[in-house]
C-alpha positions in Angstrom: 0.0 0.0 0.0 1.3 3.4 -0.9 0.4 4.8 2.5 2.7 2.3 4.3 6.2 2.8 3.0 7.8 0.2 5.4 5.8 -2.7 4.0 7.0 -3.0 0.4 7.4 -5.9 -2.0 10.8 -5.9 -3.6 10.2 -4.1 -6.9 11.3 -5.2 -10.4 14.0 -2.5 -10.7 15.7 -3.7 -7.5 15.5 -7.4 -8.6 17.2 -6.3 -11.9 20.0 -4.4 -10.0 20.6 -7.4 -7.8 20.8 -9.8 -10.8 23.2 -7.6 -12.9 25.3 -6.0 -10.1 28.4 -7.9 -11.3 28.4 -6.1 -14.7 27.1 -2.7 -13.7 30.5 -1.2 -13.2 31.6 -2.1 -16.8 28.5 -0.6 -18.5 27.7 2.6 -16.5 29.5 4.7 -19.1 27.1 7.7 -19.0 26.9 7.7 -15.2 30.7 8.0 -15.1 30.6 10.9 -17.5 28.1 12.7 -15.2 30.2 12.0 -12.1 33.3 13.4 -13.8 31.5 16.6 -14.8 30.1 17.3 -11.4 32.8 15.8 -9.1 34.3 19.3 -8.4 31.0 20.3 -6.8 30.8 17.3 -4.5 31.6 18.2 -0.9 33.9 16.4 1.5 31.2 15.0 3.8 28.4 13.4 1.8 25.7 10.8 1.7 25.4 9.1 -1.7 21.8 7.9 -2.4 21.6 4.9 -4.7 25.4 4.4 -4.7 25.4 1.1 -6.6 28.5 -1.1 -6.9 30.9 1.7 -7.3 30.7 4.5 -4.7 32.1 8.0 -5.2 34.9 7.1 -2.8 36.7 5.6 -5.7 36.9 9.0 -7.4 38.1 11.2 -4.5 38.9 11.2 -0.8 36.2 12.2 1.6 36.3 13.3 5.2 33.0 11.3 5.5 31.3 9.2 2.9 28.2 7.0 3.3 26.8 5.1 0.3 23.2 4.1 0.5 21.6 1.4 -1.6 18.8 -1.2 -1.3 20.6 -3.8 -3.4 22.5 -6.3 -1.4 24.5 -7.5 -4.4 25.5 -3.9 -5.3 26.7 -3.2 -1.8 28.8 -6.4 -1.7 30.9 -5.0 -4.6 31.1 -1.5 -3.3 34.5 -0.7 -1.7 33.1 2.4 0.2 31.4 2.8 3.6 27.8 1.8 2.9 24.4 1.4 4.4 21.6 -0.9 3.1 18.5 1.2 3.0 15.7 2.0 0.5 15.3 5.7 -0.4 11.6 5.0 -1.0 11.1 4.7 2.7 10.8 7.1 5.6 13.1 4.8 7.6 16.0 5.4 5.2 15.9 9.1 5.8 15.6 8.7 9.6 18.8 6.6 9.4 20.6 9.2 7.3 19.8 12.0 9.8 21.9 10.3 12.4 25.1 11.0 10.4 27.1 14.2 10.3 27.3 15.3 6.6 27.1 18.4 4.5 25.6 17.3 1.2 23.3 14.6 -0.2 24.3 13.4 -3.6 22.7 11.0 -6.1 24.0 10.2 -9.6 21.5 8.3 -11.7 19.4 6.5 -9.1 16.4 8.7 -8.2 14.6 8.0 -11.6 13.7 4.7 -9.9 11.9 6.4 -7.0 8.4 5.0 -6.3 7.3 8.5 -5.5 9.7 11.2 -6.6 7.8 13.9 -4.7 8.1 11.9 -1.5 11.9 11.5 -1.9 12.3 15.3 -2.7 10.3 16.2 0.4 12.5 13.9 2.5 15.7 15.4 1.0 14.3 18.9 1.8 13.7 17.9 5.4 17.4 17.0 5.8 18.2 20.7 5.3 21.5 19.9 3.6 23.1 20.9 0.3 22.1 18.5 -2.5 23.4 17.5 -5.9 21.1 15.2 -7.9 21.4 13.8 -11.4 18.3 12.0 -12.6 17.6 10.3 -15.9 14.4 11.2 -17.7 12.0 9.3 -20.0 13.7 10.8 -23.0 16.5 8.3 -22.4 16.2 5.6 -25.2 13.4 7.7 -26.8 14.0 6.6 -30.4 14.3 2.9 -29.4 11.2 3.1 -27.3 9.3 4.7 -30.2 10.3 1.9 -32.6 9.4 -0.8 -30.1 6.1 0.8 -29.2 6.8 1.0 -25.4 6.6 3.7 -22.8 9.7 4.6 -20.7 9.5 3.2 -17.1 11.1 6.3 -15.7 9.9 9.8 -14.9 9.4 12.4 -17.7 11.4 15.7 -17.8 8.2 17.7 -17.4 7.1 15.8 -14.2 10.7 15.9 -12.8 10.9 19.7 -13.3 7.5 20.2 -11.7 8.5 17.9 -8.7 11.8 19.8 -8.3 9.8 22.9 -7.2 9.7 21.1 -3.8 13.5 21.5 -3.6 13.6 25.0 -5.2 17.0 24.3 -6.9 19.3 27.2 -7.5 20.7 25.3 -10.5 18.8 23.0 -12.9 20.6 21.7 -16.0 19.4 19.3 -18.7 22.2 17.1 -20.1 22.0 15.1 -23.4 24.2 12.3 -24.6 24.3 9.8 -27.4 26.0 6.4 -27.8 26.3 4.5 -31.1 26.5 0.8 -31.5 27.9 -1.5 -34.1 25.3 -4.3 -33.7 21.8 -4.8 -32.3 23.2 -7.3 -29.8 25.7 -4.8 -28.5 23.0 -2.2 -28.0 20.6 -4.6 -26.2 23.4 -5.9 -24.0 24.2 -2.3 -23.0 20.6 -1.7 -22.0 20.5 -5.0 -20.1 23.6 -4.4 -18.0 23.8 -0.6 -17.6 21.2 -0.1 -14.9 19.2 2.4 -16.9 16.8 0.2 -18.9 14.4 -0.9 -16.3 11.9 -3.7 -16.9 10.0 -2.9 -20.1 7.9 -5.6 -21.8 8.4 -5.7 -25.5 6.7 -8.0 -28.0 8.9 -10.8 -29.3 7.9 -9.9 -32.9 9.3 -6.3 -32.3 12.5 -7.7 -30.9 13.0 -10.0 -33.9 12.4 -7.1 -36.2 14.9 -5.0 -34.4 17.5 -7.7 -34.5 17.0 -8.3 -38.2 16.8 -4.6 -39.4 18.7 -2.7 -36.7 16.6 0.4 -37.4 18.0 2.3 -34.4 21.8 2.0 -33.9 22.1 4.6 -31.1 20.8 5.4 -27.7 19.9 8.8 -26.3 20.3 9.8 -22.7 18.7 12.8 -21.0 19.6 13.7 -17.4 18.3 16.5 -15.2 20.8 17.9 -12.7 19.5 19.7 -9.6 21.6 21.6 -7.2 20.7 23.6 -4.2 20.9 24.1 -0.4 18.7 25.0 2.5 19.7 27.6 5.1 
């Protein structure tokens, strides 16, 4: 039930992250580009929401770092200081409040929020600086159009509307593209990158895609929000 955030069935996105945790670090190419771009703005005492298998501690030294993720398999591979918790729950943010940190950071995780507005309100209640990079539904747009499916993640329009809760001082939309030499290579990237989600596609459409390879690239769109509360 939506009203009880502590009684949740493990969702399909989490099952997927657990299953492919061992390959995530090899395929999260776009996520790494975003991290490289914004790393200079990351503070020295942070909480990293949805840290995955490769926490930010591998990119720089911190006075305090805590990576938070709900995936047991991801955390087993993460070399940083971590906490198993689900950012879709009130309990997660109650745990975070116990730590002394200056900034809450999230690179490419919050698009999987069950209720983005809830997560934004909880982040606001922390009264800390924040830096959030969130993929939008324009990611894989051309491929989704060909396959006749809807994106499983939040639209840019809804994300921008929800961001009013945080009143960001900086909001930037990033766009990237990746080309692929074969349909197999493209589909493998989606499977292992942690961005694809669980989208049902008809077998006939998959066969057509493999045969004709009508879309040989993937688009990525990311909204970056920065702000602080005084």
